[in-house]
N, C-alpha and C positions, 0 to 999 in steps of 0.2 A: 377392579383393577383397570387402570387406564393403559391402553395399548397404543403407543405412538408408531405411526408408519415411518416417519423420518426423524432423524436425530435433530436436524435443524430445519427451520422454516425455509421453503423453497425461495421465497422472496429474499431472505437474508443471503442465501447462497448465490443468487443471481447478482445481488449488489456486491458481494464479496469478490466474485469472479470478475465483474466489471471493473472494480477498483484495482484488482491485481493487474488486469490488462492495461489500464491507464497509467499505472505507476511507472512502468518501464520507460515509456517515452518521456514522461515528466522528469524522471531521474536523469536520463541522458541529456535532456535539454538543460536541466539545472546544473549538471556536472560541467557542460561546456560553458555555461554562463559563469560558473564559479571559477573555472580555469582562466577565462578571459578577463573577468572583472571581479575579483574576489572581494566581497564585503561580508561583514559579520552575518547579516541576514541571509545571504546566499548559502553560506556554510551551514548555518543552523537549519535552514529549510532543506538542504540536501541531506543532512543527518536525520531529520524527522521523516523524510520520505523513505530513506533507507531502513530506518527502524520500523516504519509502518509496513513496508514490503516484507521484511523478515518476519514480522509478527503474523502476517497473513499466510506466508509460506509455511511457517512452523505451526500453524493452527493455534496461535495464542489468542486470536480474535475469533 
């Protein structure tokens, strides 16, 4: 029987935590950019960033 010490690889957790910290400033910047100069790309990118953040917070990834 294999006994794992961690549920997830520590490197994966470090990358996940780093992405979570970087997403908030990126989302704020993208929101300001979308409000000032809305284009289809900006709206889609903001939506993708928001979905990615929610997926990380809710542990879907």
